[in-house]
N, C-alpha and C positions, 0 to 999 in steps of 0.2 A: 504494500500500500504506500503510494507516494503521498507526501505531505503537500498541502496546497500553500504552505507558507513559503515566502522567499528564503533563499539560503541564509541570509543574514539573521533572520528571526529563528530559523531552525537551529542554528548553532547557539544563539543566545538562549533559546528555550532549553536546550540540552545542558547548558551550563547553569541554568537556574537564574538567569539575569533578564528574563523577558519582562517588560513592563506590563502591568495589568491596566485595567480601565482607569484606576485612580492614581496611577503612577507608582504603585507598589510593585515590588518584584515578587517572583514566585516564592523565593525564600522568606520574604516578609509575610506573605500570606500563610505559609506553613507555620511561621512563628505565631501569628495571631490565632491560627486554628488550635495550636497547642495551648496557648494561653486561655482560650475559650474552654477547651476541654478541662484544663486545670481548674478554672473558675467553677464550672459545673460540678466537678468532683468535690470542690470545697463546699459548695452550697449543699450538696447531698450529704456530706459528712456532718455538717453543722446541723442539718435537719434531723439526722439520725441521733445525734447527741442530745438535741433538745427533746426528742420523743422519749429517749431513754430516761432522761432526768425527770420528765413529767410523770412517767410511770412510777418512778421511785417516790416522787412527791405524793402521788395519789395512793400509795400503799399504806400511808399512815391512817389510823383510825382517828375520829374526832377527839377521842380522849387523849390519844398520844400527842396530837397537835396542841391541845389545851395544856397538857403537862409541860411540853417543851416551851411554850410561850410563858408559862408561869416561872419556869427555871430561868429563862432569859431575863424576865422582868426583875426577878430577885437578884440576879447577877449584876444587872445594870444599876439597881438601887444601891447595892453595896459599893459600887464603883463611882457613884454620882459625885460630882464636885460639890463642895459646900455652897449653900445659898449666900448671896452677897450680904455683907454686913449692913443691916438696915440702920444701925446706930450712926453711921457716917452720912446718911442721906441729908440731914439738915445742913451739914457743912457744905455739901455740894450745892444745895439750894441757895444758901447765902452767897456762895461764890458766883453763881449764875445771876443772882439778883444784882450783885454789884457790877458785874460785867454788862448786864442789860441797862442798868442806869447810866454807865459810862458811854455806851454806844447810842443811847437814845437822846443824848444832849445835843 
């Protein structure tokens, strides 16, 4: 079977340097195809991981979920930072009043 392409394009195509319709070479198209396949594989793998994690999450009974939440709340309450010292609030109020007076003149 004889090719209908001119000899210059036949040799360029054989070397993988033939320009496509958008100016990309055959090698570039292959690269984009591989990147597309890799992207699809990544999406499929991510979906599989999400499904697996969701199944593990749904395996808990409501009582187990409640128990775990109570344990978390108790742990966070033990680690909670102290509440601000309210005894110093009047000092800040006076400083802001003085600043407000100076600025409003």
